[in-house]
N, CA, C and O atoms as a CHARMM CRD file, in Angstrom:
* protein
*
  344
    1    1 MET  N    -38.71200 184.53200   3.07900 PROA 1      0.00000
    2    1 MET  CA   -38.04600 183.36600   2.00400 PROA 1      0.00000
    3    1 MET  C    -36.69700 183.20000   2.99300 PROA 1      0.00000
    4    1 MET  O    -36.02200 184.10600   3.48200 PROA 1      0.00000
    5    2 LYS  N    -36.53100 181.79200   3.12500 PROA 2      0.00000
    6    2 LYS  CA   -35.33000 181.19100   3.64400 PROA 2      0.00000
    7    2 LYS  C    -34.25800 180.43100   2.69000 PROA 2      0.00000
    8    2 LYS  O    -34.77600 179.46400   2.13100 PROA 2      0.00000
    9    3 GLN  N    -33.26500 180.57600   2.45600 PROA 3      0.00000
   10    3 GLN  CA   -32.61500 180.15700   1.84600 PROA 3      0.00000
   11    3 GLN  C    -30.94200 179.38300   2.24000 PROA 3      0.00000
   12    3 GLN  O    -30.15000 179.97800   2.97100 PROA 3      0.00000
   13    4 PHE  N    -30.65600 178.16700   1.69400 PROA 4      0.00000
   14    4 PHE  CA   -29.33100 177.93700   2.26600 PROA 4      0.00000
   15    4 PHE  C    -28.79300 177.01800   1.21800 PROA 4      0.00000
   16    4 PHE  O    -29.58000 176.62000   0.35900 PROA 4      0.00000
   17    5 THR  N    -27.57200 176.64400   1.18600 PROA 5      0.00000
   18    5 THR  CA   -26.81100 176.01000   0.29500 PROA 5      0.00000
   19    5 THR  C    -26.38500 174.82700   0.84900 PROA 5      0.00000
   20    5 THR  O    -26.16300 174.82400   2.06000 PROA 5      0.00000
   21    6 TYR  N    -26.19400 173.61900   0.08200 PROA 6      0.00000
   22    6 TYR  CA   -25.82800 172.52400   0.56900 PROA 6      0.00000
   23    6 TYR  C    -24.77800 171.77200  -0.56100 PROA 6      0.00000
   24    6 TYR  O    -25.01100 171.87700  -1.76500 PROA 6      0.00000
   25    7 THR  N    -23.85300 171.16900  -0.15800 PROA 7      0.00000
   26    7 THR  CA   -22.89500 170.31300  -1.03500 PROA 7      0.00000
   27    7 THR  C    -23.27600 168.59700  -0.95800 PROA 7      0.00000
   28    7 THR  O    -22.91000 167.82000  -0.07600 PROA 7      0.00000
   29    8 ILE  N    -23.89400 168.36800  -1.83800 PROA 8      0.00000
   30    8 ILE  CA   -24.09500 166.83000  -1.76700 PROA 8      0.00000
   31    8 ILE  C    -22.86900 165.96000  -1.74000 PROA 8      0.00000
   32    8 ILE  O    -21.93100 165.95600  -2.53800 PROA 8      0.00000
   33    9 THR  N    -23.08100 165.12800  -0.53200 PROA 9      0.00000
   34    9 THR  CA   -21.97400 164.21800  -0.20000 PROA 9      0.00000
   35    9 THR  C    -22.19600 162.70800  -0.64500 PROA 9      0.00000
   36    9 THR  O    -21.27000 161.90000  -0.72400 PROA 9      0.00000
   37   10 ASP  N    -23.40300 162.44300  -0.90000 PROA 10     0.00000
   38   10 ASP  CA   -23.76400 160.88100  -1.74200 PROA 10     0.00000
   39   10 ASP  C    -23.20600 160.71300  -2.66600 PROA 10     0.00000
   40   10 ASP  O    -23.36000 161.33300  -3.71800 PROA 10     0.00000
   41   11 PRO  N    -22.30200 159.67200  -2.41200 PROA 11     0.00000
   42   11 PRO  CA   -21.58900 159.35900  -3.54200 PROA 11     0.00000
   43   11 PRO  C    -22.31500 159.20300  -5.05400 PROA 11     0.00000
   44   11 PRO  O    -21.74900 159.66500  -6.04400 PROA 11     0.00000
   45   12 VAL  N    -23.35200 158.65300  -5.13400 PROA 12     0.00000
   46   12 VAL  CA   -24.17200 158.49700  -6.14700 PROA 12     0.00000
   47   12 VAL  C    -24.63700 160.15400  -6.62100 PROA 12     0.00000
   48   12 VAL  O    -24.68800 160.49500  -7.80300 PROA 12     0.00000
   49   13 GLY  N    -24.92100 160.97900  -5.59100 PROA 13     0.00000
   50   13 GLY  CA   -25.67100 161.98700  -6.34900 PROA 13     0.00000
   51   13 GLY  C    -27.05100 162.10100  -5.68800 PROA 13     0.00000
   52   13 GLY  O    -27.20200 161.56400  -4.59100 PROA 13     0.00000
   53   14 VAL  N    -28.05600 162.74600  -6.25800 PROA 14     0.00000
   54   14 VAL  CA   -29.34700 162.73800  -5.91500 PROA 14     0.00000
   55   14 VAL  C    -30.25500 161.59400  -6.82800 PROA 14     0.00000
   56   14 VAL  O    -30.83800 161.83200  -7.88600 PROA 14     0.00000
   57   15 HSD  N    -30.19500 160.28300  -6.09800 PROA 15     0.00000
   58   15 HSD  CA   -30.68400 159.51400  -7.07800 PROA 15     0.00000
   59   15 HSD  C    -32.09100 159.17800  -6.55700 PROA 15     0.00000
   60   15 HSD  O    -32.57200 160.03500  -5.81500 PROA 15     0.00000
   61   16 ALA  N    -32.92400 157.97200  -6.83200 PROA 16     0.00000
   62   16 ALA  CA   -34.26700 157.71500  -7.03200 PROA 16     0.00000
   63   16 ALA  C    -34.67400 157.72200  -5.26900 PROA 16     0.00000
   64   16 ALA  O    -35.51800 158.46600  -4.76900 PROA 16     0.00000
   65   17 ARG  N    -33.78100 156.62600  -4.46700 PROA 17     0.00000
   66   17 ARG  CA   -34.14300 156.84300  -3.01500 PROA 17     0.00000
   67   17 ARG  C    -34.34600 157.88500  -2.09500 PROA 17     0.00000
   68   17 ARG  O    -35.40100 157.99800  -1.47100 PROA 17     0.00000
   69   18 PRO  N    -33.07200 158.91300  -1.93600 PROA 18     0.00000
   70   18 PRO  CA   -33.08100 159.97200  -1.51200 PROA 18     0.00000
   71   18 PRO  C    -34.12400 161.21700  -2.37300 PROA 18     0.00000
   72   18 PRO  O    -34.73000 162.04300  -1.69100 PROA 18     0.00000
   73   19 ALA  N    -34.20900 161.22300  -3.55200 PROA 19     0.00000
   74   19 ALA  CA   -35.07200 161.96300  -4.05200 PROA 19     0.00000
   75   19 ALA  C    -36.56200 161.97500  -3.59900 PROA 19     0.00000
   76   19 ALA  O    -37.17700 162.96900  -3.21200 PROA 19     0.00000
   77   20 GLY  N    -37.17700 160.34000  -3.74100 PROA 20     0.00000
   78   20 GLY  CA   -38.35200 160.11400  -3.10300 PROA 20     0.00000
   79   20 GLY  C    -38.65700 160.38400  -1.88200 PROA 20     0.00000
   80   20 GLY  O    -39.84300 160.51400  -1.58200 PROA 20     0.00000
   81   21 LEU  N    -37.66700 160.52000  -0.94700 PROA 21     0.00000
   82   21 LEU  CA   -37.70500 160.59200   0.53800 PROA 21     0.00000
   83   21 LEU  C    -38.00200 162.12500   0.73300 PROA 21     0.00000
   84   21 LEU  O    -38.73500 162.63300   1.58100 PROA 21     0.00000
   85   22 LEU  N    -37.19700 162.79700  -0.33600 PROA 22     0.00000
   86   22 LEU  CA   -37.31000 164.27400   0.03800 PROA 22     0.00000
   87   22 LEU  C    -38.72500 164.83400  -0.36200 PROA 22     0.00000
   88   22 LEU  O    -39.38000 165.64200   0.29600 PROA 22     0.00000
   89   23 VAL  N    -39.07700 164.25500  -1.56500 PROA 23     0.00000
   90   23 VAL  CA   -40.23100 164.66300  -2.01900 PROA 23     0.00000
   91   23 VAL  C    -41.49900 164.24000  -1.08900 PROA 23     0.00000
   92   23 VAL  O    -42.55400 164.87300  -1.10900 PROA 23     0.00000
   93   24 LYS  N    -41.28200 163.13600  -0.30100 PROA 24     0.00000
   94   24 LYS  CA   -42.18800 162.85600   0.70900 PROA 24     0.00000
   95   24 LYS  C    -42.09700 164.03600   2.11100 PROA 24     0.00000
   96   24 LYS  O    -42.98700 164.70200   2.64000 PROA 24     0.00000
   97   25 ALA  N    -40.91500 163.95300   2.34200 PROA 25     0.00000
   98   25 ALA  CA   -40.92900 165.00400   3.44500 PROA 25     0.00000
   99   25 ALA  C    -41.37300 166.63800   2.90300 PROA 25     0.00000
  100   25 ALA  O    -41.84600 167.47300   3.67400 PROA 25     0.00000
  101   26 ALA  N    -41.13000 166.87500   1.51000 PROA 26     0.00000
  102   26 ALA  CA   -41.51500 168.27800   1.35600 PROA 26     0.00000
  103   26 ALA  C    -42.87200 168.42000   1.37700 PROA 26     0.00000
  104   26 ALA  O    -43.37100 169.36600   1.98700 PROA 26     0.00000
  105   27 LYS  N    -43.78500 167.33000   0.59100 PROA 27     0.00000
  106   27 LYS  CA   -45.13500 167.24200   0.91600 PROA 27     0.00000
  107   27 LYS  C    -45.78500 167.72000   2.35600 PROA 27     0.00000
  108   27 LYS  O    -46.70700 168.50600   2.57600 PROA 27     0.00000
  109   28 GLY  N    -44.86600 166.86800   3.35400 PROA 28     0.00000
  110   28 GLY  CA   -45.42500 167.05400   4.70800 PROA 28     0.00000
  111   28 GLY  C    -45.25600 168.41100   5.20200 PROA 28     0.00000
  112   28 GLY  O    -45.35200 168.57200   6.41900 PROA 28     0.00000
  113   29 LEU  N    -44.93300 169.78300   4.18200 PROA 29     0.00000
  114   29 LEU  CA   -44.50200 170.91400   4.85800 PROA 29     0.00000
  115   29 LEU  C    -45.66100 171.98200   4.37100 PROA 29     0.00000
  116   29 LEU  O    -46.36100 171.83500   3.36900 PROA 29     0.00000
  117   30 ASP  N    -45.70700 172.97800   5.20200 PROA 30     0.00000
  118   30 ASP  CA   -46.85900 173.95100   4.77500 PROA 30     0.00000
  119   30 ASP  C    -46.04000 175.18500   3.98200 PROA 30     0.00000
  120   30 ASP  O    -46.51000 176.31400   3.84200 PROA 30     0.00000
  121   31 SER  N    -44.73500 174.75700   3.49400 PROA 31     0.00000
  122   31 SER  CA   -43.87800 175.81400   2.82500 PROA 31     0.00000
  123   31 SER  C    -43.62400 175.13700   1.34800 PROA 31     0.00000
  124   31 SER  O    -43.77400 173.97000   0.98600 PROA 31     0.00000
  125   32 THR  N    -43.23500 176.16900   0.71000 PROA 32     0.00000
  126   32 THR  CA   -42.83000 175.64900  -0.83900 PROA 32     0.00000
  127   32 THR  C    -41.26500 175.56400  -0.99200 PROA 32     0.00000
  128   32 THR  O    -40.51300 176.53400  -1.09200 PROA 32     0.00000
  129   33 VAL  N    -40.87900 174.13500  -0.99300 PROA 33     0.00000
  130   33 VAL  CA   -39.39300 173.97200  -1.12600 PROA 33     0.00000
  131   33 VAL  C    -38.76400 173.84400  -2.86500 PROA 33     0.00000
  132   33 VAL  O    -39.16300 173.05200  -3.72000 PROA 33     0.00000
  133   34 THR  N    -37.86500 174.71900  -2.98200 PROA 34     0.00000
  134   34 THR  CA   -37.29700 174.57800  -4.20800 PROA 34     0.00000
  135   34 THR  C    -35.90900 174.14400  -4.41600 PROA 34     0.00000
  136   34 THR  O    -35.14200 174.79700  -3.70800 PROA 34     0.00000
  137   35 VAL  N    -35.27300 173.18600  -5.21200 PROA 35     0.00000
  138   35 VAL  CA   -33.76100 173.04500  -4.94300 PROA 35     0.00000
  139   35 VAL  C    -33.06400 173.68200  -6.45200 PROA 35     0.00000
  140   35 VAL  O    -33.48600 173.35100  -7.56000 PROA 35     0.00000
  141   36 SER  N    -32.25700 174.36700  -6.29200 PROA 36     0.00000
  142   36 SER  CA   -31.77400 175.08200  -7.66900 PROA 36     0.00000
  143   36 SER  C    -30.10500 174.52000  -7.77700 PROA 36     0.00000
  144   36 SER  O    -29.43300 174.09300  -6.83800 PROA 36     0.00000
  145   37 LYS  N    -29.75600 174.64000  -8.96100 PROA 37     0.00000
  146   37 LYS  CA   -28.58600 174.12600  -9.42300 PROA 37     0.00000
  147   37 LYS  C    -27.75400 175.45400  -9.88400 PROA 37     0.00000
  148   37 LYS  O    -28.32700 176.38300 -10.45300 PROA 37     0.00000
  149   38 SER  N    -26.40500 175.46800  -9.60300 PROA 38     0.00000
  150   38 SER  CA   -25.89000 176.74100 -10.10300 PROA 38     0.00000
  151   38 SER  C    -25.91800 177.06700 -11.53300 PROA 38     0.00000
  152   38 SER  O    -25.53800 178.21200 -11.77800 PROA 38     0.00000
  153   39 ASP  N    -26.30100 176.29500 -12.62700 PROA 39     0.00000
  154   39 ASP  CA   -26.42100 176.44600 -13.68400 PROA 39     0.00000
  155   39 ASP  C    -27.79600 177.09100 -14.12200 PROA 39     0.00000
  156   39 ASP  O    -28.10400 177.26600 -15.30000 PROA 39     0.00000
  157   40 GLY  N    -28.59900 177.42900 -13.02500 PROA 40     0.00000
  158   40 GLY  CA   -29.98000 177.79200 -13.30800 PROA 40     0.00000
  159   40 GLY  C    -31.37800 177.01300 -13.13800 PROA 40     0.00000
  160   40 GLY  O    -32.49600 177.42200 -12.82400 PROA 40     0.00000
  161   41 LYS  N    -30.92000 175.80900 -13.44700 PROA 41     0.00000
  162   41 LYS  CA   -32.12500 175.03000 -13.22400 PROA 41     0.00000
  163   41 LYS  C    -32.68700 174.70800 -11.83100 PROA 41     0.00000
  164   41 LYS  O    -32.00400 174.45900 -10.83700 PROA 41     0.00000
  165   42 SER  N    -33.79300 174.74200 -11.88600 PROA 42     0.00000
  166   42 SER  CA   -34.38800 174.38000 -10.47200 PROA 42     0.00000
  167   42 SER  C    -35.67900 173.69600 -10.55400 PROA 42     0.00000
  168   42 SER  O    -36.31500 173.82300 -11.60000 PROA 42     0.00000
  169   43 ALA  N    -36.19700 172.92800  -9.52000 PROA 43     0.00000
  170   43 ALA  CA   -37.11900 171.89900  -9.42300 PROA 43     0.00000
  171   43 ALA  C    -37.89800 172.03500  -8.29000 PROA 43     0.00000
  172   43 ALA  O    -37.26900 172.11500  -7.23500 PROA 43     0.00000
  173   44 ALA  N    -39.20200 172.08500  -8.22900 PROA 44     0.00000
  174   44 ALA  CA   -39.91400 171.81100  -6.93600 PROA 44     0.00000
  175   44 ALA  C    -39.50000 170.50700  -6.19200 PROA 44     0.00000
  176   44 ALA  O    -39.38600 169.46600  -6.84000 PROA 44     0.00000
  177   45 ALA  N    -39.26600 170.53300  -4.83000 PROA 45     0.00000
  178   45 ALA  CA   -39.07900 169.40200  -3.96100 PROA 45     0.00000
  179   45 ALA  C    -40.04900 168.42100  -3.99900 PROA 45     0.00000
  180   45 ALA  O    -39.73000 167.29400  -3.62100 PROA 45     0.00000
  181   46 THR  N    -41.33300 168.66500  -4.43700 PROA 46     0.00000
  182   46 THR  CA   -42.50700 167.79500  -4.47900 PROA 46     0.00000
  183   46 THR  C    -42.43900 167.03800  -5.65200 PROA 46     0.00000
  184   46 THR  O    -43.08200 165.99100  -5.72600 PROA 46     0.00000
  185   47 LYS  N    -41.62600 167.49400  -6.73600 PROA 47     0.00000
  186   47 LYS  CA   -41.77700 166.78200  -7.98500 PROA 47     0.00000
  187   47 LYS  C    -40.75000 166.04800  -7.99700 PROA 47     0.00000
  188   47 LYS  O    -39.64500 166.59100  -8.01400 PROA 47     0.00000
  189   48 LEU  N    -40.88700 164.38700  -7.98900 PROA 48     0.00000
  190   48 LEU  CA   -39.99800 163.49300  -8.09300 PROA 48     0.00000
  191   48 LEU  C    -39.23600 163.67600  -9.38600 PROA 48     0.00000
  192   48 LEU  O    -38.05000 164.00500  -9.40200 PROA 48     0.00000
  193   49 MET  N    -39.94500 163.45600 -10.45200 PROA 49     0.00000
  194   49 MET  CA   -39.13900 163.47500 -11.79900 PROA 49     0.00000
  195   49 MET  C    -38.60600 164.70400 -12.37600 PROA 49     0.00000
  196   49 MET  O    -37.93700 164.67200 -13.40900 PROA 49     0.00000
  197   50 ALA  N    -38.92800 166.01300 -11.62500 PROA 50     0.00000
  198   50 ALA  CA   -38.00900 167.34700 -11.83100 PROA 50     0.00000
  199   50 ALA  C    -36.97400 167.02900 -11.08800 PROA 50     0.00000
  200   50 ALA  O    -35.88900 167.16200 -11.65300 PROA 50     0.00000
  201   51 LEU  N    -36.95600 166.61600  -9.90300 PROA 51     0.00000
  202   51 LEU  CA   -35.66800 166.63700  -9.13000 PROA 51     0.00000
  203   51 LEU  C    -34.68400 165.91300  -9.77100 PROA 51     0.00000
  204   51 LEU  O    -33.56300 166.37600  -9.98200 PROA 51     0.00000
  205   52 MET  N    -35.20900 164.25700 -10.25300 PROA 52     0.00000
  206   52 MET  CA   -34.27800 163.42600 -10.96300 PROA 52     0.00000
  207   52 MET  C    -33.72300 164.00900 -12.12300 PROA 52     0.00000
  208   52 MET  O    -32.58100 163.74800 -12.50100 PROA 52     0.00000
  209   53 GLY  N    -34.68000 164.98800 -12.85000 PROA 53     0.00000
  210   53 GLY  CA   -33.96600 165.65800 -14.18600 PROA 53     0.00000
  211   53 GLY  C    -33.13500 166.55600 -14.12300 PROA 53     0.00000
  212   53 GLY  O    -32.70600 167.07900 -15.15200 PROA 53     0.00000
  213   54 LEU  N    -32.70500 166.94800 -12.83000 PROA 54     0.00000
  214   54 LEU  CA   -31.65300 167.92900 -12.67000 PROA 54     0.00000
  215   54 LEU  C    -30.34700 167.19600 -12.67400 PROA 54     0.00000
  216   54 LEU  O    -29.32500 167.86500 -12.82400 PROA 54     0.00000
  217   55 GLY  N    -30.28300 166.20000 -12.56000 PROA 55     0.00000
  218   55 GLY  CA   -29.03100 165.28700 -12.64300 PROA 55     0.00000
  219   55 GLY  C    -27.93700 166.04500 -11.64500 PROA 55     0.00000
  220   55 GLY  O    -26.95100 166.65400 -12.05900 PROA 55     0.00000
  221   56 ILE  N    -28.28000 165.89900 -10.34900 PROA 56     0.00000
  222   56 ILE  CA   -27.73500 166.57300  -9.33700 PROA 56     0.00000
  223   56 ILE  C    -26.36600 165.43600  -8.84100 PROA 56     0.00000
  224   56 ILE  O    -26.76800 164.41300  -8.28500 PROA 56     0.00000
  225   57 LYS  N    -25.28000 165.52500  -8.96000 PROA 57     0.00000
  226   57 LYS  CA   -24.18300 164.51400  -8.87600 PROA 57     0.00000
  227   57 LYS  C    -23.44500 164.92700  -7.47700 PROA 57     0.00000
  228   57 LYS  O    -23.67600 166.02200  -6.96600 PROA 57     0.00000
  229   58 SER  N    -22.47200 163.91500  -6.83900 PROA 58     0.00000
  230   58 SER  CA   -22.01700 164.23100  -5.69600 PROA 58     0.00000
  231   58 SER  C    -20.81700 165.14000  -5.94800 PROA 58     0.00000
  232   58 SER  O    -20.08100 165.16300  -6.93500 PROA 58     0.00000
  233   59 GLY  N    -20.77900 165.87700  -4.84900 PROA 59     0.00000
  234   59 GLY  CA   -19.90500 167.35000  -4.96300 PROA 59     0.00000
  235   59 GLY  C    -20.39100 168.65800  -5.63400 PROA 59     0.00000
  236   59 GLY  O    -19.76100 169.69300  -5.84900 PROA 59     0.00000
  237   60 GLU  N    -21.71300 168.33200  -5.91600 PROA 60     0.00000
  238   60 GLU  CA   -22.37100 169.57500  -6.32100 PROA 60     0.00000
  239   60 GLU  C    -23.06900 170.47500  -5.36500 PROA 60     0.00000
  240   60 GLU  O    -23.64400 169.90000  -4.44000 PROA 60     0.00000
  241   61 THR  N    -23.12400 171.60100  -5.39700 PROA 61     0.00000
  242   61 THR  CA   -23.54600 172.56600  -4.33200 PROA 61     0.00000
  243   61 THR  C    -24.81100 172.95100  -5.02900 PROA 61     0.00000
  244   61 THR  O    -24.81300 173.32400  -6.20200 PROA 61     0.00000
  245   62 VAL  N    -25.86400 172.85700  -4.31000 PROA 62     0.00000
  246   62 VAL  CA   -27.16200 173.17200  -4.52700 PROA 62     0.00000
  247   62 VAL  C    -27.94100 174.32600  -3.49700 PROA 62     0.00000
  248   62 VAL  O    -27.75800 174.45500  -2.28600 PROA 62     0.00000
  249   63 THR  N    -28.74900 175.01700  -4.26900 PROA 63     0.00000
  250   63 THR  CA   -29.67300 176.15600  -3.25100 PROA 63     0.00000
  251   63 THR  C    -30.85700 175.88100  -3.03200 PROA 63     0.00000
  252   63 THR  O    -31.59500 175.77700  -4.01100 PROA 63     0.00000
  253   64 ILE  N    -31.36800 175.69300  -1.77400 PROA 64     0.00000
  254   64 ILE  CA   -32.38300 175.43100  -1.53500 PROA 64     0.00000
  255   64 ILE  C    -33.16900 176.46600  -0.78600 PROA 64     0.00000
  256   64 ILE  O    -32.82900 176.99100   0.27300 PROA 64     0.00000
  257   65 THR  N    -34.45600 176.73200  -1.59000 PROA 65     0.00000
  258   65 THR  CA   -35.43200 177.93600  -1.07500 PROA 65     0.00000
  259   65 THR  C    -36.64300 177.41000  -0.36600 PROA 65     0.00000
  260   65 THR  O    -37.32000 176.54300  -0.91900 PROA 65     0.00000
  261   66 VAL  N    -36.94800 177.84500   0.75600 PROA 66     0.00000
  262   66 VAL  CA   -38.06700 177.62000   1.56000 PROA 66     0.00000
  263   66 VAL  C    -39.11500 178.86900   1.60600 PROA 66     0.00000
  264   66 VAL  O    -38.68600 179.86900   2.18100 PROA 66     0.00000
  265   67 GLU  N    -40.24200 178.92800   1.14900 PROA 67     0.00000
  266   67 GLU  CA   -41.07800 179.87400   0.96700 PROA 67     0.00000
  267   67 GLU  C    -42.61300 179.79200   1.58000 PROA 67     0.00000
  268   67 GLU  O    -43.35600 178.83400   1.36300 PROA 67     0.00000
  269   68 GLY  N    -42.93200 180.80500   2.28400 PROA 68     0.00000
  270   68 GLY  CA   -44.24400 180.50900   2.92400 PROA 68     0.00000
  271   68 GLY  C    -44.37100 179.73100   3.96400 PROA 68     0.00000
  272   68 GLY  O    -43.51100 178.86800   4.14000 PROA 68     0.00000
  273   69 GLY  N    -45.60600 179.87500   5.00100 PROA 69     0.00000
  274   69 GLY  CA   -45.61400 178.80500   5.83100 PROA 69     0.00000
  275   69 GLY  C    -44.81700 179.23600   7.08900 PROA 69     0.00000
  276   69 GLY  O    -44.56000 180.39800   7.40100 PROA 69     0.00000
  277   70 SER  N    -44.46400 178.10000   7.76800 PROA 70     0.00000
  278   70 SER  CA   -43.28800 177.99800   8.89500 PROA 70     0.00000
  279   70 SER  C    -41.97500 178.25600   8.34100 PROA 70     0.00000
  280   70 SER  O    -41.13400 177.47500   8.78600 PROA 70     0.00000
  281   71 GLU  N    -41.59400 178.98600   7.62700 PROA 71     0.00000
  282   71 GLU  CA   -40.22500 179.30500   6.92500 PROA 71     0.00000
  283   71 GLU  C    -39.09300 178.63900   7.90800 PROA 71     0.00000
  284   71 GLU  O    -38.39800 177.67000   7.60200 PROA 71     0.00000
  285   72 ASP  N    -39.05700 179.17700   8.84600 PROA 72     0.00000
  286   72 ASP  CA   -37.82300 178.93400   9.91100 PROA 72     0.00000
  287   72 ASP  C    -37.96300 177.61000  10.36000 PROA 72     0.00000
  288   72 ASP  O    -36.91900 176.99100  10.15700 PROA 72     0.00000
  289   73 ALA  N    -38.81900 176.94300  10.87700 PROA 73     0.00000
  290   73 ALA  CA   -39.10800 175.50500  11.11800 PROA 73     0.00000
  291   73 ALA  C    -39.04300 174.66100  10.12800 PROA 73     0.00000
  292   73 ALA  O    -38.58000 173.58100  10.49400 PROA 73     0.00000
  293   74 ASN  N    -39.35200 174.71600   8.88400 PROA 74     0.00000
  294   74 ASN  CA   -39.44200 173.96300   7.83000 PROA 74     0.00000
  295   74 ASN  C    -38.01600 174.30200   7.39300 PROA 74     0.00000
  296   74 ASN  O    -37.32400 173.29600   7.55200 PROA 74     0.00000
  297   75 ALA  N    -37.39800 175.18900   6.96800 PROA 75     0.00000
  298   75 ALA  CA   -36.17600 175.32600   6.47600 PROA 75     0.00000
  299   75 ALA  C    -35.15900 174.46200   7.40500 PROA 75     0.00000
  300   75 ALA  O    -34.33900 173.73100   6.85000 PROA 75     0.00000
  301   76 ALA  N    -35.20500 174.53300   8.53200 PROA 76     0.00000
  302   76 ALA  CA   -34.47800 173.57200   9.66300 PROA 76     0.00000
  303   76 ALA  C    -34.69400 172.29700   9.11200 PROA 76     0.00000
  304   76 ALA  O    -33.79100 171.62300   8.61500 PROA 76     0.00000
  305   77 ALA  N    -35.97200 171.92000   9.19700 PROA 77     0.00000
  306   77 ALA  CA   -36.21600 170.41800   8.88400 PROA 77     0.00000
  307   77 ALA  C    -35.57800 170.03500   7.57400 PROA 77     0.00000
  308   77 ALA  O    -34.83700 169.05500   7.64900 PROA 77     0.00000
  309   78 VAL  N    -35.71000 170.61200   6.35400 PROA 78     0.00000
  310   78 VAL  CA   -35.11700 170.52300   5.24900 PROA 78     0.00000
  311   78 VAL  C    -33.44300 170.56700   5.28200 PROA 78     0.00000
  312   78 VAL  O    -32.81000 169.75200   4.61100 PROA 78     0.00000
  313   79 GLN  N    -32.92400 171.33800   5.91500 PROA 79     0.00000
  314   79 GLN  CA   -31.61200 171.44300   6.42200 PROA 79     0.00000
  315   79 GLN  C    -30.98300 169.88900   6.66400 PROA 79     0.00000
  316   79 GLN  O    -30.22400 169.16900   6.01500 PROA 79     0.00000
  317   80 GLN  N    -31.77200 169.75000   8.05900 PROA 80     0.00000
  318   80 GLN  CA   -31.41600 168.32800   8.49700 PROA 80     0.00000
  319   80 GLN  C    -31.56700 167.16000   7.70600 PROA 80     0.00000
  320   80 GLN  O    -30.83600 166.17000   7.74000 PROA 80     0.00000
  321   81 PHE  N    -32.76800 167.37700   6.84700 PROA 81     0.00000
  322   81 PHE  CA   -33.04600 166.14100   6.11400 PROA 81     0.00000
  323   81 PHE  C    -31.77800 165.91700   4.98200 PROA 81     0.00000
  324   81 PHE  O    -31.28900 164.82300   4.70200 PROA 81     0.00000
  325   82 PHE  N    -31.40500 167.13900   4.44800 PROA 82     0.00000
  326   82 PHE  CA   -30.16000 166.82000   3.57400 PROA 82     0.00000
  327   82 PHE  C    -28.89800 166.67800   4.24300 PROA 82     0.00000
  328   82 PHE  O    -27.95600 166.12000   3.68100 PROA 82     0.00000
  329   83 ALA  N    -28.81800 167.12500   5.35600 PROA 83     0.00000
  330   83 ALA  CA   -27.41600 166.51400   6.07700 PROA 83     0.00000
  331   83 ALA  C    -27.62300 165.00300   6.49100 PROA 83     0.00000
  332   83 ALA  O    -26.63700 164.34200   6.81700 PROA 83     0.00000
  333   84 GLU  N    -28.81100 164.47800   6.48600 PROA 84     0.00000
  334   84 GLU  CA   -28.91400 163.27100   6.96700 PROA 84     0.00000
  335   84 GLU  C    -28.96000 161.95000   5.72700 PROA 84     0.00000
  336   84 GLU  O    -28.57000 160.78300   5.72000 PROA 84     0.00000
  337   85 ASN  N    -29.57600 162.74600   4.84200 PROA 85     0.00000
  338   85 ASN  CA   -29.83700 161.76400   3.60300 PROA 85     0.00000
  339   85 ASN  C    -28.81800 161.97100   2.50700 PROA 85     0.00000
  340   85 ASN  O    -28.32200 160.93000   2.07500 PROA 85     0.00000
  341   86 LEU  N    -28.39900 163.12900   1.96000 PROA 86     0.00000
  342   86 LEU  CA   -27.49800 163.38700   0.85800 PROA 86     0.00000
  343   86 LEU  C    -26.45600 164.18600   1.31900 PROA 86     0.00000
  344   86 LEU  O    -25.56100 164.53700   0.55000 PROA 86     0.00000
């Protein structure tokens, strides 16, 4: 299991466009990717409505967990996605 934290810098937070791109990216990986907020809520990165339901705002820090498959490569890919899109 690999974990990292990321502070959302997008002024609108996690909204439909980047959430949809994240779902598409996560579905292409052979690992399970989970996004968790500090309040304990979490969602699979492959579930668009669950991600949107977290209501992640700009400035919030989330924890991303990558489990199974090629964890190192997939964690790096997800981390790069967050840096480029959120």
